[in-house]
BALOBA-1460 file (C-alpha; in Angstrom, 3 decimals):
// residues 341
<rec num="1" residu="x" x="29.355" y="-51.133" z="27.045"/>
<rec num="2" residu="x" x="28.317" y="-48.147" z="29.350"/>
<rec num="3" residu="x" x="30.763" y="-45.724" z="28.011"/>
<rec num="4" residu="x" x="29.273" y="-46.689" z="24.426"/>
<rec num="5" residu="x" x="25.523" y="-46.434" z="25.687"/>
<rec num="6" residu="x" x="26.708" y="-43.189" z="27.244"/>
<rec num="7" residu="x" x="28.343" y="-41.662" z="23.950"/>
<rec num="8" residu="x" x="25.130" y="-42.690" z="21.984"/>
<rec num="9" residu="x" x="22.978" y="-40.335" z="24.505"/>
<rec num="10" residu="x" x="25.577" y="-37.521" z="24.024"/>
<rec num="11" residu="x" x="25.345" y="-37.772" z="20.460"/>
<rec num="12" residu="x" x="22.092" y="-37.726" z="20.530"/>
<rec num="13" residu="x" x="21.570" y="-35.066" z="23.053"/>
<rec num="14" residu="x" x="24.039" y="-32.905" z="20.858"/>
<rec num="15" residu="x" x="21.773" y="-33.544" z="17.872"/>
<rec num="16" residu="x" x="18.845" y="-32.880" z="19.361"/>
<rec num="17" residu="x" x="20.243" y="-29.671" z="20.338"/>
<rec num="18" residu="x" x="21.298" y="-28.816" z="16.704"/>
<rec num="19" residu="x" x="17.760" y="-29.465" z="15.303"/>
<rec num="20" residu="x" x="15.909" y="-27.831" z="17.590"/>
<rec num="21" residu="x" x="18.243" y="-24.409" z="17.821"/>
<rec num="22" residu="x" x="17.987" y="-24.578" z="13.821"/>
<rec num="23" residu="x" x="14.502" y="-24.351" z="13.466"/>
<rec num="24" residu="x" x="14.079" y="-21.755" z="16.418"/>
<rec num="25" residu="x" x="17.157" y="-19.418" z="15.765"/>
<rec num="26" residu="x" x="18.988" y="-17.515" z="13.298"/>
<rec num="27" residu="x" x="20.314" y="-20.562" z="11.957"/>
<rec num="28" residu="x" x="17.000" y="-21.769" z="10.182"/>
<rec num="29" residu="x" x="17.272" y="-19.852" z="6.635"/>
<rec num="30" residu="x" x="13.585" y="-18.346" z="6.036"/>
<rec num="31" residu="x" x="12.511" y="-18.238" z="3.104"/>
<rec num="32" residu="x" x="10.765" y="-14.202" z="1.633"/>
<rec num="33" residu="x" x="8.499" y="-14.258" z="-1.643"/>
<rec num="34" residu="x" x="8.158" y="-10.785" z="-2.690"/>
<rec num="35" residu="x" x="5.330" y="-9.818" z="-5.322"/>
<rec num="36" residu="x" x="5.239" y="-6.093" z="-6.337"/>
<rec num="37" residu="x" x="1.922" y="-5.390" z="-8.453"/>
<rec num="38" residu="x" x="4.420" y="-2.334" z="-10.289"/>
<rec num="39" residu="x" x="7.736" y="-0.609" z="-9.959"/>
<rec num="40" residu="x" x="7.730" y="2.688" z="-7.947"/>
<rec num="41" residu="x" x="5.412" y="4.323" z="-5.418"/>
<rec num="42" residu="x" x="3.735" y="3.349" z="-3.006"/>
<rec num="43" residu="x" x="5.474" y="-0.405" z="-3.218"/>
<rec num="44" residu="x" x="9.338" y="0.575" z="-3.350"/>
<rec num="45" residu="x" x="8.962" y="2.446" z="0.258"/>
<rec num="46" residu="x" x="6.813" y="0.133" z="2.299"/>
<rec num="47" residu="x" x="8.901" y="-2.703" z="0.728"/>
<rec num="48" residu="x" x="12.137" y="-0.841" z="1.521"/>
<rec num="49" residu="x" x="10.746" y="-0.244" z="5.113"/>
<rec num="50" residu="x" x="9.642" y="-3.774" z="5.364"/>
<rec num="51" residu="x" x="13.094" y="-5.107" z="4.722"/>
<rec num="52" residu="x" x="14.603" y="-2.994" z="7.168"/>
<rec num="53" residu="x" x="12.661" y="-3.416" z="9.942"/>
<rec num="54" residu="x" x="12.830" y="-6.981" z="8.972"/>
<rec num="55" residu="x" x="16.591" y="-6.720" z="9.621"/>
<rec num="56" residu="x" x="16.085" y="-4.865" z="12.698"/>
<rec num="57" residu="x" x="14.542" y="-7.798" z="14.317"/>
<rec num="58" residu="x" x="17.142" y="-9.979" z="13.453"/>
<rec num="59" residu="x" x="15.784" y="-11.456" z="9.888"/>
<rec num="60" residu="x" x="18.691" y="-10.426" z="7.376"/>
<rec num="61" residu="x" x="19.235" y="-11.223" z="3.737"/>
<rec num="62" residu="x" x="21.913" y="-13.449" z="2.894"/>
<rec num="63" residu="x" x="22.335" y="-14.700" z="6.305"/>
<rec num="64" residu="x" x="19.406" y="-15.940" z="8.178"/>
<rec num="65" residu="x" x="16.545" y="-14.317" z="5.084"/>
<rec num="66" residu="x" x="16.427" y="-15.400" z="1.691"/>
<rec num="67" residu="x" x="14.408" y="-12.750" z="-0.430"/>
<rec num="68" residu="x" x="12.716" y="-13.473" z="-3.567"/>
<rec num="69" residu="x" x="11.287" y="-10.641" z="-5.501"/>
<rec num="70" residu="x" x="9.222" y="-9.836" z="-8.633"/>
<rec num="71" residu="x" x="7.026" y="-7.358" z="-10.304"/>
<rec num="72" residu="x" x="4.022" y="-7.577" z="-12.002"/>
<rec num="73" residu="x" x="3.749" y="-4.648" z="-14.580"/>
<rec num="74" residu="x" x="0.285" y="-4.589" z="-13.605"/>
<rec num="75" residu="x" x="-0.562" y="-7.982" z="-15.259"/>
<rec num="76" residu="x" x="-2.285" y="-10.374" z="-12.843"/>
<rec num="77" residu="x" x="-1.363" y="-13.628" z="-15.694"/>
<rec num="78" residu="x" x="2.387" y="-13.052" z="-14.508"/>
<rec num="79" residu="x" x="1.404" y="-13.694" z="-10.939"/>
<rec num="80" residu="x" x="-0.118" y="-16.952" z="-11.702"/>
<rec num="81" residu="x" x="2.562" y="-17.819" z="-14.505"/>
<rec num="82" residu="x" x="5.081" y="-16.920" z="-11.180"/>
<rec num="83" residu="x" x="3.342" y="-19.264" z="-8.885"/>
<rec num="84" residu="x" x="2.820" y="-21.676" z="-11.145"/>
<rec num="85" residu="x" x="6.040" y="-22.442" z="-12.524"/>
<rec num="86" residu="x" x="8.353" y="-20.511" z="-10.522"/>
<rec num="87" residu="x" x="7.254" y="-20.711" z="-6.621"/>
<rec num="88" residu="x" x="4.597" y="-23.021" z="-5.924"/>
<rec num="89" residu="x" x="7.119" y="-25.785" z="-4.701"/>
<rec num="90" residu="x" x="9.455" y="-23.231" z="-2.839"/>
<rec num="91" residu="x" x="8.292" y="-23.714" z="0.599"/>
<rec num="92" residu="x" x="8.242" y="-20.067" z="0.923"/>
<rec num="93" residu="x" x="7.436" y="-19.067" z="4.749"/>
<rec num="94" residu="x" x="5.838" y="-16.054" z="3.615"/>
<rec num="95" residu="x" x="4.526" y="-14.223" z="0.518"/>
<rec num="96" residu="x" x="3.948" y="-10.756" z="0.506"/>
<rec num="97" residu="x" x="1.965" y="-9.101" z="-2.222"/>
<rec num="98" residu="x" x="2.256" y="-5.504" z="-2.439"/>
<rec num="99" residu="x" x="-0.898" y="-3.773" z="-4.174"/>
<rec num="100" residu="x" x="-4.138" y="-4.821" z="-5.595"/>
<rec num="101" residu="x" x="-2.873" y="-6.391" z="-8.755"/>
<rec num="102" residu="x" x="-0.806" y="-8.837" z="-7.051"/>
<rec num="103" residu="x" x="-3.429" y="-9.009" z="-4.406"/>
<rec num="104" residu="x" x="-6.004" y="-10.040" z="-6.882"/>
<rec num="105" residu="x" x="-3.572" y="-12.459" z="-8.644"/>
<rec num="106" residu="x" x="-3.122" y="-14.601" z="-5.885"/>
<rec num="107" residu="x" x="-6.687" y="-14.491" z="-4.422"/>
<rec num="108" residu="x" x="-7.487" y="-18.323" z="-5.746"/>
<rec num="109" residu="x" x="-4.002" y="-19.347" z="-5.066"/>
<rec num="110" residu="x" x="-3.859" y="-17.977" z="-1.366"/>
<rec num="111" residu="x" x="-7.373" y="-19.345" z="-0.799"/>
<rec num="112" residu="x" x="-6.467" y="-22.579" z="-1.573"/>
<rec num="113" residu="x" x="-2.991" y="-22.816" z="-0.288"/>
<rec num="114" residu="x" x="-1.517" y="-23.463" z="2.494"/>
<rec num="115" residu="x" x="1.089" y="-20.514" z="2.026"/>
<rec num="116" residu="x" x="0.648" y="-17.674" z="4.049"/>
<rec num="117" residu="x" x="0.127" y="-14.739" z="2.703"/>
<rec num="118" residu="x" x="0.435" y="-11.225" z="3.906"/>
<rec num="119" residu="x" x="-0.599" y="-7.645" z="1.696"/>
<rec num="120" residu="x" x="0.132" y="-4.465" z="1.771"/>
<rec num="121" residu="x" x="-1.300" y="-1.222" z="-0.196"/>
<rec num="122" residu="x" x="-4.142" y="-2.852" z="-1.493"/>
<rec num="123" residu="x" x="-6.961" y="-0.128" z="-1.554"/>
<rec num="124" residu="x" x="-10.147" y="-2.495" z="-0.667"/>
<rec num="125" residu="x" x="-9.306" y="-6.417" z="0.616"/>
<rec num="126" residu="x" x="-12.827" y="-6.447" z="1.570"/>
<rec num="127" residu="x" x="-14.272" y="-6.443" z="-1.715"/>
<rec num="128" residu="x" x="-11.427" y="-8.023" z="-2.959"/>
<rec num="129" residu="x" x="-12.707" y="-11.059" z="-1.120"/>
<rec num="130" residu="x" x="-9.809" y="-11.894" z="0.997"/>
<rec num="131" residu="x" x="-10.357" y="-10.743" z="4.386"/>
<rec num="132" residu="x" x="-14.160" y="-10.158" z="6.087"/>
<rec num="133" residu="x" x="-13.375" y="-6.997" z="8.166"/>
<rec num="134" residu="x" x="-10.215" y="-5.187" z="10.051"/>
<rec num="135" residu="x" x="-11.733" y="-6.182" z="13.267"/>
<rec num="136" residu="x" x="-12.286" y="-10.044" z="12.831"/>
<rec num="137" residu="x" x="-9.272" y="-12.724" z="12.554"/>
<rec num="138" residu="x" x="-8.799" y="-13.648" z="8.983"/>
<rec num="139" residu="x" x="-11.281" y="-16.026" z="7.443"/>
<rec num="140" residu="x" x="-8.124" y="-17.522" z="4.956"/>
<rec num="141" residu="x" x="-4.538" y="-17.235" z="5.112"/>
<rec num="142" residu="x" x="-4.444" y="-13.880" z="4.295"/>
<rec num="143" residu="x" x="-3.604" y="-10.636" z="6.286"/>
<rec num="144" residu="x" x="-2.123" y="-7.338" z="6.115"/>
<rec num="145" residu="x" x="-1.924" y="-3.670" z="5.899"/>
<rec num="146" residu="x" x="-5.003" y="-1.611" z="3.361"/>
<rec num="147" residu="x" x="-3.250" y="1.311" z="1.940"/>
<rec num="148" residu="x" x="-6.293" y="3.752" z="1.015"/>
<rec num="149" residu="x" x="-7.090" y="6.994" z="3.834"/>
<rec num="150" residu="x" x="-10.544" y="6.665" z="4.607"/>
<rec num="151" residu="x" x="-12.419" y="8.749" z="2.276"/>
<rec num="152" residu="x" x="-14.327" y="10.877" z="4.759"/>
<rec num="153" residu="x" x="-10.938" y="11.592" z="6.315"/>
<rec num="154" residu="x" x="-9.735" y="12.888" z="3.022"/>
<rec num="155" residu="x" x="-13.410" y="15.155" z="2.252"/>
<rec num="156" residu="x" x="-12.692" y="15.942" z="6.209"/>
<rec num="157" residu="x" x="-9.191" y="17.320" z="5.727"/>
<rec num="158" residu="x" x="-10.543" y="19.145" z="2.502"/>
<rec num="159" residu="x" x="-13.624" y="20.873" z="4.121"/>
<rec num="160" residu="x" x="-10.551" y="22.031" z="7.160"/>
<rec num="161" residu="x" x="-8.133" y="24.014" z="4.412"/>
<rec num="162" residu="x" x="-10.564" y="24.498" z="1.624"/>
<rec num="163" residu="x" x="-13.682" y="25.247" z="3.594"/>
<rec num="164" residu="x" x="-15.386" y="27.315" z="0.328"/>
<rec num="165" residu="x" x="-14.954" y="23.995" z="-2.245"/>
<rec num="166" residu="x" x="-18.009" y="22.742" z="-3.968"/>
<rec num="167" residu="x" x="-17.022" y="20.870" z="-6.175"/>
<rec num="168" residu="x" x="-13.735" y="18.194" z="-6.654"/>
<rec num="169" residu="x" x="-12.975" y="16.737" z="-10.047"/>
<rec num="170" residu="x" x="-11.653" y="13.331" z="-9.861"/>
<rec num="171" residu="x" x="-9.891" y="11.797" z="-12.863"/>
<rec num="172" residu="x" x="-9.038" y="8.158" z="-11.967"/>
<rec num="173" residu="x" x="-8.214" y="5.027" z="-14.240"/>
<rec num="174" residu="x" x="-10.293" y="1.981" z="-14.976"/>
<rec num="175" residu="x" x="-9.302" y="-0.342" z="-12.329"/>
<rec num="176" residu="x" x="-10.769" y="-2.761" z="-9.637"/>
<rec num="177" residu="x" x="-9.980" y="-0.281" z="-6.825"/>
<rec num="178" residu="x" x="-10.728" y="2.631" z="-8.825"/>
<rec num="179" residu="x" x="-14.284" y="1.218" z="-8.876"/>
<rec num="180" residu="x" x="-14.357" y="0.346" z="-5.237"/>
<rec num="181" residu="x" x="-12.745" y="3.596" z="-4.161"/>
<rec num="182" residu="x" x="-15.742" y="5.513" z="-6.620"/>
<rec num="183" residu="x" x="-18.452" y="3.492" z="-4.969"/>
<rec num="184" residu="x" x="-17.111" y="4.627" z="-1.441"/>
<rec num="185" residu="x" x="-16.762" y="8.360" z="-2.083"/>
<rec num="186" residu="x" x="-20.788" y="8.373" z="-3.639"/>
<rec num="187" residu="x" x="-21.503" y="6.591" z="-0.489"/>
<rec num="188" residu="x" x="-19.783" y="9.099" z="1.515"/>
<rec num="189" residu="x" x="-21.360" y="12.215" z="-0.159"/>
<rec num="190" residu="x" x="-25.082" y="10.901" z="1.160"/>
<rec num="191" residu="x" x="-24.036" y="11.820" z="4.631"/>
<rec num="192" residu="x" x="-25.276" y="15.128" z="6.050"/>
<rec num="193" residu="x" x="-21.451" y="16.597" z="6.481"/>
<rec num="194" residu="x" x="-21.132" y="16.592" z="3.007"/>
<rec num="195" residu="x" x="-23.855" y="17.527" z="1.508"/>
<rec num="196" residu="x" x="-22.240" y="20.564" z="-0.153"/>
<rec num="197" residu="x" x="-19.718" y="18.705" z="-1.672"/>
<rec num="198" residu="x" x="-19.723" y="17.532" z="-4.959"/>
<rec num="199" residu="x" x="-17.300" y="15.027" z="-7.107"/>
<rec num="200" residu="x" x="-17.118" y="15.053" z="-10.937"/>
<rec num="201" residu="x" x="-15.666" y="11.782" z="-12.137"/>
<rec num="202" residu="x" x="-13.921" y="11.568" z="-15.036"/>
<rec num="203" residu="x" x="-12.084" y="8.049" z="-16.272"/>
<rec num="204" residu="x" x="-9.256" y="6.843" z="-18.031"/>
<rec num="205" residu="x" x="-8.193" y="3.405" z="-19.839"/>
<rec num="206" residu="x" x="-6.025" y="1.366" z="-17.272"/>
<rec num="207" residu="x" x="-2.465" y="1.242" z="-19.384"/>
<rec num="208" residu="x" x="-0.613" y="-2.241" z="-18.264"/>
<rec num="209" residu="x" x="2.881" y="-2.121" z="-17.909"/>
<rec num="210" residu="x" x="5.542" y="-0.641" z="-16.061"/>
<rec num="211" residu="x" x="5.197" y="2.595" z="-17.621"/>
<rec num="212" residu="x" x="1.168" y="2.570" z="-18.012"/>
<rec num="213" residu="x" x="0.541" y="5.206" z="-15.487"/>
<rec num="214" residu="x" x="2.641" y="7.719" z="-17.410"/>
<rec num="215" residu="x" x="0.575" y="7.132" z="-20.556"/>
<rec num="216" residu="x" x="-2.576" y="7.355" z="-18.140"/>
<rec num="217" residu="x" x="-1.595" y="10.627" z="-16.786"/>
<rec num="218" residu="x" x="-1.323" y="12.448" z="-20.490"/>
<rec num="219" residu="x" x="-4.601" y="10.839" z="-21.462"/>
<rec num="220" residu="x" x="-5.971" y="12.649" z="-18.389"/>
<rec num="221" residu="x" x="-4.835" y="15.864" z="-19.290"/>
<rec num="222" residu="x" x="-7.557" y="16.156" z="-21.587"/>
<rec num="223" residu="x" x="-9.752" y="15.667" z="-18.491"/>
<rec num="224" residu="x" x="-7.929" y="18.197" z="-16.355"/>
<rec num="225" residu="x" x="-8.393" y="21.297" z="-18.845"/>
<rec num="226" residu="x" x="-12.125" y="20.142" z="-19.528"/>
<rec num="227" residu="x" x="-13.020" y="20.250" z="-15.526"/>
<rec num="228" residu="x" x="-10.765" y="23.336" z="-14.615"/>
<rec num="229" residu="x" x="-13.458" y="26.032" z="-15.214"/>
<rec num="230" residu="x" x="-15.919" y="23.855" z="-13.495"/>
<rec num="231" residu="x" x="-13.944" y="22.797" z="-10.147"/>
<rec num="232" residu="x" x="-12.609" y="24.370" z="-7.511"/>
<rec num="233" residu="x" x="-9.809" y="21.476" z="-6.984"/>
<rec num="234" residu="x" x="-8.680" y="18.325" z="-8.141"/>
<rec num="235" residu="x" x="-8.170" y="15.630" z="-6.428"/>
<rec num="236" residu="x" x="-5.792" y="12.496" z="-6.918"/>
<rec num="237" residu="x" x="-6.990" y="8.806" z="-7.104"/>
<rec num="238" residu="x" x="-6.909" y="5.620" z="-5.488"/>
<rec num="239" residu="x" x="-4.901" y="4.113" z="-8.031"/>
<rec num="240" residu="x" x="-1.943" y="3.054" z="-10.232"/>
<rec num="241" residu="x" x="-1.848" y="6.359" z="-11.892"/>
<rec num="242" residu="x" x="-2.787" y="8.664" z="-8.881"/>
<rec num="243" residu="x" x="0.102" y="7.507" z="-6.781"/>
<rec num="244" residu="x" x="3.228" y="8.044" z="-9.190"/>
<rec num="245" residu="x" x="4.584" y="11.288" z="-10.236"/>
<rec num="246" residu="x" x="3.446" y="11.723" z="-13.737"/>
<rec num="247" residu="x" x="-0.015" y="12.617" z="-12.746"/>
<rec num="248" residu="x" x="0.398" y="15.471" z="-10.009"/>
<rec num="249" residu="x" x="2.997" y="16.960" z="-12.309"/>
<rec num="250" residu="x" x="0.890" y="16.750" z="-15.467"/>
<rec num="251" residu="x" x="-2.748" y="18.410" z="-12.903"/>
<rec num="252" residu="x" x="-0.289" y="21.248" z="-11.593"/>
<rec num="253" residu="x" x="1.295" y="22.217" z="-15.228"/>
<rec num="254" residu="x" x="-2.253" y="22.771" z="-16.725"/>
<rec num="255" residu="x" x="-5.092" y="23.938" z="-14.102"/>
<rec num="256" residu="x" x="-5.468" y="26.773" z="-11.939"/>
<rec num="257" residu="x" x="-6.976" y="24.845" z="-8.748"/>
<rec num="258" residu="x" x="-5.474" y="22.971" z="-6.351"/>
<rec num="259" residu="x" x="-4.471" y="19.535" z="-6.092"/>
<rec num="260" residu="x" x="-4.569" y="17.160" z="-3.143"/>
<rec num="261" residu="x" x="-2.043" y="14.236" z="-3.561"/>
<rec num="262" residu="x" x="-2.395" y="10.906" z="-2.285"/>
<rec num="263" residu="x" x="1.342" y="10.394" z="-0.910"/>
<rec num="264" residu="x" x="3.893" y="12.287" z="0.893"/>
<rec num="265" residu="x" x="6.049" y="12.646" z="-1.861"/>
<rec num="266" residu="x" x="3.058" y="14.226" z="-3.891"/>
<rec num="267" residu="x" x="3.797" y="17.721" z="-1.400"/>
<rec num="268" residu="x" x="7.480" y="16.914" z="0.031"/>
<rec num="269" residu="x" x="9.199" y="15.879" z="-3.626"/>
<rec num="270" residu="x" x="7.533" y="18.541" z="-5.293"/>
<rec num="271" residu="x" x="5.579" y="16.540" z="-7.749"/>
<rec num="272" residu="x" x="2.895" y="19.134" z="-7.970"/>
<rec num="273" residu="x" x="0.123" y="18.588" z="-5.177"/>
<rec num="274" residu="x" x="-0.294" y="21.479" z="-2.501"/>
<rec num="275" residu="x" x="-1.338" y="19.333" z="-0.013"/>
<rec num="276" residu="x" x="-1.991" y="15.574" z="1.148"/>
<rec num="277" residu="x" x="-3.342" y="13.087" z="3.763"/>
<rec num="278" residu="x" x="-1.886" y="10.035" z="3.365"/>
<rec num="279" residu="x" x="-1.002" y="6.820" z="4.257"/>
<rec num="280" residu="x" x="2.279" y="6.306" z="6.451"/>
<rec num="281" residu="x" x="4.249" y="4.389" z="3.964"/>
<rec num="282" residu="x" x="7.098" y="3.459" z="6.428"/>
<rec num="283" residu="x" x="5.191" y="2.534" z="8.918"/>
<rec num="284" residu="x" x="3.291" y="0.538" z="7.341"/>
<rec num="285" residu="x" x="5.991" y="-1.834" z="6.326"/>
<rec num="286" residu="x" x="7.224" y="-1.606" z="9.973"/>
<rec num="287" residu="x" x="3.679" y="-3.428" z="10.643"/>
<rec num="288" residu="x" x="4.352" y="-5.749" z="7.595"/>
<rec num="289" residu="x" x="7.275" y="-6.778" z="9.028"/>
<rec num="290" residu="x" x="6.083" y="-7.737" z="12.421"/>
<rec num="291" residu="x" x="3.602" y="-9.551" z="10.746"/>
<rec num="292" residu="x" x="5.833" y="-11.374" z="9.209"/>
<rec num="293" residu="x" x="8.401" y="-11.828" z="12.221"/>
<rec num="294" residu="x" x="4.987" y="-13.712" z="14.169"/>
<rec num="295" residu="x" x="4.622" y="-15.866" z="11.002"/>
<rec num="296" residu="x" x="8.451" y="-16.822" z="11.052"/>
<rec num="297" residu="x" x="7.872" y="-17.380" z="14.730"/>
<rec num="298" residu="x" x="5.075" y="-19.638" z="14.290"/>
<rec num="299" residu="x" x="1.773" y="-17.889" z="14.559"/>
<rec num="300" residu="x" x="-1.218" y="-18.975" z="13.254"/>
<rec num="301" residu="x" x="-2.051" y="-16.201" z="10.584"/>
<rec num="302" residu="x" x="-5.587" y="-16.031" z="11.727"/>
<rec num="303" residu="x" x="-4.473" y="-14.765" z="15.236"/>
<rec num="304" residu="x" x="-2.961" y="-11.813" z="13.015"/>
<rec num="305" residu="x" x="-5.503" y="-8.924" z="12.557"/>
<rec num="306" residu="x" x="-6.010" y="-7.061" z="9.301"/>
<rec num="307" residu="x" x="-5.518" y="-3.224" z="9.819"/>
<rec num="308" residu="x" x="-6.046" y="0.254" z="8.203"/>
<rec num="309" residu="x" x="-2.627" y="2.519" z="7.909"/>
<rec num="310" residu="x" x="-1.349" y="5.116" z="10.080"/>
<rec num="311" residu="x" x="-1.949" y="8.647" z="8.022"/>
<rec num="312" residu="x" x="-0.498" y="12.122" z="8.201"/>
<rec num="313" residu="x" x="-0.560" y="15.347" z="6.382"/>
<rec num="314" residu="x" x="1.466" y="17.721" z="4.575"/>
<rec num="315" residu="x" x="1.437" y="21.050" z="2.609"/>
<rec num="316" residu="x" x="3.672" y="22.908" z="0.591"/>
<rec num="317" residu="x" x="3.092" y="26.653" z="1.678"/>
<rec num="318" residu="x" x="4.155" y="28.578" z="-1.843"/>
<rec num="319" residu="x" x="1.392" y="26.561" z="-3.680"/>
<rec num="320" residu="x" x="-0.877" y="27.036" z="-0.992"/>
<rec num="321" residu="x" x="-0.865" y="30.709" z="-1.027"/>
<rec num="322" residu="x" x="-0.137" y="30.471" z="-5.263"/>
<rec num="323" residu="x" x="-4.374" y="29.097" z="-4.925"/>
<rec num="324" residu="x" x="-5.380" y="31.601" z="-1.989"/>
<rec num="325" residu="x" x="-4.900" y="28.735" z="0.420"/>
<rec num="326" residu="x" x="-4.890" y="29.830" z="3.979"/>
<rec num="327" residu="x" x="-3.590" y="26.243" z="5.846"/>
<rec num="328" residu="x" x="-5.297" y="26.318" z="9.587"/>
<rec num="329" residu="x" x="-2.669" y="26.325" z="12.472"/>
<rec num="330" residu="x" x="-3.991" y="23.190" z="13.884"/>
<rec num="331" residu="x" x="-3.236" y="21.423" z="10.470"/>
<rec num="332" residu="x" x="0.639" y="23.038" z="10.220"/>
<rec num="333" residu="x" x="1.192" y="21.644" z="14.233"/>
<rec num="334" residu="x" x="0.123" y="18.203" z="12.918"/>
<rec num="335" residu="x" x="2.525" y="18.164" z="9.710"/>
<rec num="336" residu="x" x="5.288" y="19.072" z="11.982"/>
<rec num="337" residu="x" x="8.359" y="18.557" z="9.634"/>
<rec num="338" residu="x" x="6.058" y="17.654" z="6.930"/>
<rec num="339" residu="x" x="5.813" y="21.071" z="5.478"/>
<rec num="340" residu="x" x="7.282" y="22.460" z="2.433"/>
<rec num="341" residu="x" x="8.032" y="26.098" z="1.888"/>
């Protein structure tokens, strides 16, 4: 009898140990749902960096991490349908929302759901209403890393590189994040330090679908031709059109004025921009992975404060010379390896 009781106790201990081990170690299989607004940049770089960092931290796809991926093609309704008909009851540990359209599609879901939502590449998460600011604990089950470099930093960068600039052309798509960005620019231009700057805006219609940014860039060409003699330079918009290659390529092909790009690839991969102050996408992916890891390990999402992205600068010296721009030595030093000759 004593031997039987001892056996039962030992068996219970083994089962309890196994259960605890499975819940708190690599034997537990975590579920990560990824929703991209659109295929392409900046979504690819952040997603790939995030998955690489998760793997380094011990969360490996096909081992202890199940990853499900969707791209919305910039259609909000697609995200809602995916959730309602495919993923609502899948018990995902974290939902990663990559882009403004993805975050907007899942906003109501996120606020009403017990799921944990982490965002990246969202232009205005405060204006979208999913967080209050970048210093407070999240009010809802929503945190992450914002996308844009602050407009004041972008304007200061322009003035350092191109001190004679007076007028800047900004052609943007008719999207919510573009309207937010336009409002930030207008507000910034009221500050004394930017009193000599003027931004001339032109709007193109938002074309949905995976290739919509190409169509938008073609539509924007007429505004480049119109503004070329009126402005000193162009600035890539902070939207779906501005983050992709066709827009920068189109501006360079049709303008005699330089372009300030939105990302690193605008310069380093010869898209057409002469310079860029950009959000460090790989670093954003690493930060997102660290946030997701904390959630996997049981942290309350309301303890994870949303963040602005880190930034970097890059220059194409050949194009800068072509446009008569002399890059200050301190900015060359800051760019480091992000220089294209």
